[in-house]
C-alpha positions in Angstrom: 14.8 19.1 14.6 14.8 15.3 14.3 13.4 12.6 16.6 16.0 10.9 18.9 14.6 7.4 18.2 13.5 7.4 14.5 14.5 9.6 11.5 11.4 11.7 11.2 12.1 15.5 11.3 10.3 18.8 11.5 9.8 18.9 7.7 6.7 16.9 8.5 3.9 19.2 9.5 2.1 16.7 11.8 5.3 15.8 13.7 5.5 16.9 17.3 8.6 16.3 19.5 8.3 16.1 23.3 10.7 17.4 25.9 12.7 14.2 25.7 13.3 14.6 22.0 10.9 11.8 21.0 8.3 12.3 18.2 4.5 11.7 18.5 4.8 8.7 16.1 7.3 6.9 18.3 5.2 7.7 21.4 2.1 6.2 19.8 3.4 3.2 17.9 6.3 1.8 19.9 4.0 0.6 22.7 1.5 -0.8 20.2 4.3 -2.8 18.4 5.8 -4.0 21.6 2.4 -5.1 23.0 1.7 -6.8 19.7 5.0 -8.8 19.9 4.2 -9.9 23.4 0.7 -10.8 22.4 1.8 -12.8 19.4 4.3 -14.9 21.4 1.3 -16.3 23.3 -0.9 -16.8 20.2 -1.3 -20.1 18.4 -1.0 -18.8 14.9 -2.7 -21.9 13.4 -5.9 -21.0 15.1 -6.1 -17.9 13.0 -6.7 -20.1 10.0 -9.0 -22.7 11.5 -12.2 -21.1 10.1 -10.7 -20.7 6.7 -9.5 -24.3 6.5 -13.0 -25.5 7.3 -14.5 -23.9 4.2 -15.2 -26.6 1.6 -14.7 -24.9 -1.8 -12.0 -24.6 -4.5 -10.7 -21.5 -2.9 -11.1 -20.7 0.8 -9.4 -17.3 0.6 -8.2 -14.6 -1.8 -4.7 -13.0 -1.7 -3.8 -9.9 -3.6 -0.2 -10.2 -4.9 2.1 -7.5 -6.1 5.4 -9.3 -6.1 6.5 -7.2 -3.0 7.7 -8.6 0.3 4.5 -8.4 2.4 2.0 -10.0 0.0 4.6 -12.6 -1.0 5.1 -13.6 2.6 1.3 -13.9 3.1 1.3 -16.4 0.2 4.2 -18.3 2.0 2.1 -18.4 5.2 -0.9 -19.7 3.3 1.2 -22.5 1.8 2.6 -23.3 5.2 -0.9 -23.5 6.7 -2.3 -25.6 3.9 -4.8 -23.1 2.7 -6.3 -23.0 -0.8 -6.1 -19.4 -1.9 -6.7 -17.8 -5.3 -3.9 -15.3 -6.0 -5.0 -12.1 -7.7 -2.6 -9.7 -9.3 -3.7 -6.2 -10.4 -1.8 -5.2 -13.5 -2.0 -1.4 -14.0 0.5 -1.3 -16.8 3.5 -0.3 -14.7 4.8 -3.7 -13.5 8.5 -4.3 -13.4 9.8 -7.5 -15.0 11.2 -8.4 -11.6 7.7 -8.1 -10.0 6.2 -10.4 -12.6 9.0 -12.9 -12.2 8.6 -12.9 -8.4 4.8 -13.5 -8.6 5.1 -16.3 -11.1 7.9 -18.0 -9.0 5.9 -18.0 -5.7 2.6 -19.0 -7.4 4.3 -21.9 -9.2 6.3 -23.2 -6.2 3.2 -23.1 -4.0 1.0 -24.6 -6.8 -1.6 -21.9 -6.3 -3.9 -20.6 -9.0 -3.0 -17.1 -10.2 -5.4 -14.7 -11.9 -4.2 -11.3 -13.3 -6.7 -8.4 -13.7 -5.5 -6.2 -16.5 -6.9 -2.7 -16.4 -8.3 -0.8 -19.3 -5.0 1.0 -19.9 -6.4 4.0 -21.8 -9.0 4.7 -19.1 -6.6 4.1 -16.3 -3.9 6.3 -17.9 -6.4 9.1 -18.3 -7.1 9.0 -14.6 -3.4 9.0 -13.7 -2.9 12.0 -16.1 -5.7 13.8 -14.3 -4.1 13.3 -10.9 -0.7 14.4 -12.0 -2.2 17.6 -13.5 -4.3 18.2 -10.4 -1.2 18.9 -8.2 -2.4 16.6 -5.4 0.2 14.6 -3.4 -1.4 11.1 -3.4 -1.1 10.1 -7.1 -0.9 6.5 -5.9 -4.5 6.8 -4.8 -5.6 5.8 -8.3 -3.9 2.4 -8.1 -4.4 1.7 -4.4 -8.2 2.3 -4.6 -8.5 0.0 -7.6 -6.5 -2.8 -6.0 -8.7 -2.9 -2.9 -11.9 -2.5 -5.0 -10.8 -5.3 -7.3 -10.1 -7.6 -4.4 -13.5 -7.0 -2.8 -15.4 -7.3 -6.1 -13.6 -10.5 -7.1 -14.2 -12.1 -3.7 -17.9 -11.3 -3.9 -18.1 -12.5 -7.5 -16.4 -15.8 -6.7 -18.1 -16.2 -3.3 -14.8 -16.2 -1.5 -15.4 -15.2 2.2 -11.9 -14.2 3.3 -9.3 -11.8 1.8 -5.8 -12.0 3.2 -3.9 -8.7 3.0 -0.2 -8.0 3.5 -1.0 -4.8 5.3 0.7 -4.8 8.7 1.5 -2.6 11.6 5.1 -3.7 12.0 6.6 -2.3 8.8 4.2 0.2 7.4 2.6 2.3 10.2 2.7 6.0 11.0 2.5 7.5 7.5 2.1 11.3 8.0 -1.5 12.1 7.0 -0.4 15.1 4.9 1.5 12.7 2.6 -1.6 10.7 1.6 -5.4 10.6 1.2 -7.9 8.1 2.3 -7.7 5.2 -0.2 -11.5 4.5 -0.2 -12.5 8.0 -1.4 -13.8 7.3 -4.9 -15.7 10.7 -4.8 -12.3 12.4 -4.7 -11.0 10.3 -7.6 -14.1 11.2 -9.7 -13.9 14.9 -8.9 -10.2 15.2 -9.7 -10.6 13.2 -12.9 -13.6 15.1 -14.2 -11.8 18.4 -13.5 -9.0 17.5 -15.9 -10.6 15.1 -18.4 -13.7 14.9 -20.5 -13.5 11.1 -20.6 -15.9 9.1 -18.4 -14.9 6.5 -15.8 -16.5 3.2 -17.0 -14.4 0.1 -16.3 -12.1 1.4 -13.5 -12.6 -0.9 -10.4 -14.1 1.2 -7.6 -15.8 0.9 -4.3 -17.5 3.2 -1.7 -15.8 3.5 1.7 -18.4 1.2 3.3 -17.3 -1.8 1.2 -13.7 -1.6 2.5 -14.3 -0.3 6.0 -17.0 -2.7 6.9 -15.3 -5.7 5.3 -12.3 -5.0 7.5 -14.3 -4.8 10.7 -17.3 -7.2 10.2 -18.4 -9.8 7.8 -20.1 -7.8 5.1 -21.5 -9.0 1.7 -19.9 -12.3 2.7 -16.4 -10.8 2.6 -14.0 -10.4 5.5 -10.6 -8.7 5.2 -7.9 -10.2 7.4 -4.3 -9.1 8.1 -2.3 -12.2 9.0 1.0 -10.5 9.4 -0.4 -8.7 12.4 -0.8 -12.1 14.1 2.9 -13.0 14.0 6.1 -11.2 15.0 6.6 -10.0 11.5 10.0 -8.7 10.4 10.9 -7.6 6.9 14.5 -8.8 6.9 13.5 -12.3 8.0 10.7 -12.5 5.5 13.0 -11.5 2.7 15.5 -14.2 3.6 12.8 -16.9 3.6 11.4 -15.8 0.3 14.9 -15.8 -1.3 15.7 -19.2 0.1 12.4 -21.0 -0.7 11.2 -19.3 -3.9 14.3 -17.6 -5.4 12.5 -14.3 -4.8 14.5 -11.2 -5.8 14.7 -8.1 -3.6 13.9 -4.6 -4.8 15.8 -1.4 -4.2 13.2 0.0 -1.8 9.7 -0.5 -0.5 7.1 -0.8 -3.2 9.6 -0.5 -6.0 8.1 -3.5 -7.7 6.2 -0.9 -9.7 8.0 1.6 -12.0 5.4 4.2 -11.3 5.8 3.9 -7.6 9.6 4.0 -7.9 9.5 7.2 -10.0 6.7 8.7 -7.9 8.5 8.1 -4.5 12.1 8.7 -5.7 11.5 11.7 -7.9 8.0 13.3 -8.0 7.5 13.3 -4.3 11.0 14.6 -3.5 11.2 17.3 -6.2 7.7 18.6 -6.3 6.3 17.9 -2.8 9.6 17.9 -0.8 8.6 14.5 0.7 11.1 11.6 1.2 8.9 8.6 2.1 12.1 6.7 3.0 12.0 8.6 6.3 8.7 6.9 7.3 9.6 3.5 5.9 13.0 3.4 7.7 11.4 4.8 10.9 9.0 1.8 10.9 12.0 -0.6 10.7 13.7 1.3 13.5 10.7 0.9 15.8 10.5 -2.8 14.8 14.1 -3.2 15.9 15.2 -4.2 12.4 17.4 -1.2 11.8 19.5 1.2 13.9 18.9 4.9 13.6 22.5 5.3 12.4 22.0 2.8 9.6 18.8 4.7 8.6 20.6 8.1 8.6 23.3 6.6 6.4 20.7 5.3 3.9 19.1 8.8 3.8 22.4 10.5 3.2 22.4 8.9 -0.3 20.2 11.3 -2.3 21.0 9.9 -5.8 18.1 8.7 -7.9 18.0 4.9 -8.1 18.4 4.6 -11.9 18.9 6.7 -15.0 16.8 9.7 -14.2 16.7 11.1 -17.8 15.5 7.8 -19.2 12.9 7.3 -16.5 11.5 10.8 -17.0 11.2 10.1 -20.8 9.6 6.8 -20.1 7.1 8.3 -17.6 6.1 11.0 -20.1 5.8 8.6 -23.0 3.5 6.2 -21.0 1.2 9.0 -19.9 1.4 11.1 -23.1 3.0 14.2 -21.7 5.7 16.1 -23.6 8.7 17.3 -21.7 7.5 20.9 -21.5 4.1 19.8 -20.0 5.9 17.6 -17.5 8.2 20.3 -16.3 5.4 22.8 -16.1 3.3 20.5 -13.9 6.3 19.7 -11.7 6.7 23.4 -11.0 3.1 24.3 -10.4 1.5 24.9 -7.0 0.7 22.0 -4.8 -3.1 21.5 -4.4 -4.7 19.7 -1.4 -7.0 16.8 -2.0 -9.9 18.5 -0.2 -9.8 21.3 -2.8 -11.8 18.8 -4.9 -15.0 17.1 -3.9 -14.5 14.3 -1.4 -16.4 12.1 1.1 -14.5 13.0 4.3 -17.4 14.5 6.1 -19.8 11.7 5.4 -17.0 9.1 6.1 -16.3 10.6 9.6 -20.0 10.9 10.4 -20.6 7.3 9.3 -17.6 6.0 11.2 -19.0 7.5 14.4 -22.4 5.9 13.8 -20.7 2.6 13.0 -18.5 2.7 16.1 -21.5 3.5 18.2 -23.4 0.5 17.0 -20.3 -1.7 17.3 -20.0 -0.9 21.0 -23.7 -1.8 21.5 
């Protein structure tokens, strides 16, 4: 069974379809998106940046850049609003040449300073190896956690009060919870790694859930996380056209394909091992945001071919992570293991969140 509005189907465990054929994700998020669009029509966007503009320092905000659409468009908005951001790129060893080119183009054209944080590859590689061997679904947790941690740590170190994130409700909401794990759970990362490696975590950027959660909701440690794309009627297609025109920015084959690892993970590992096609969620977001028709999305999903040379990409993936082909195939065919089979901080997170929400109401 498939939703009558989007392209999510009953292969997703958390999906529920009502008597009208509409899924629980459309029921929940379409009203939120529509209300957000009405609200944003009446909002003076420039007011959002007033506090930032008044900060008298070399950098009045920090922007994490990946070369992707969302973060690049946040940089464009910062230029448009005459902000003085420091751009920070997290290099985990998997960047595509196109991503590096896009980042350099937009930083140069905007005349913004750009810093690149390069991970300790041998340590980072070992953690990624552990996650792949562990059989858990959210292998990207290793990168996503480090990106957010590095942003918060850099902002604190440089006394930058505001972090501008490309996260937005319009194009990346409603990811099924069974497809991911909470990105702030460093305890889960440590547990998985120490179950499959004897090497210690020393330089890997990390944070506890308080650092991210509280920076998003209140000013904590002098750092506040803001999501400017939620303050405009953000549309992916329109953003891409502006980026192409003003910065000679080049488009990727799919969402987050600026990283080879993400491309291979989403287009092969997720589909083959976990029977998950993330395009369904990404395309459904665009349908709910009125950027794509359901028919167009179904047509895109009908193409199941791998975007590239699969044999070469498997060999490259194995070479980078020091797996031989037999090991790779063995792991791909092993049982799927839930994240909560390893130590995690979910109980304390949920309890702490209740306490935080209680005091926030007061």
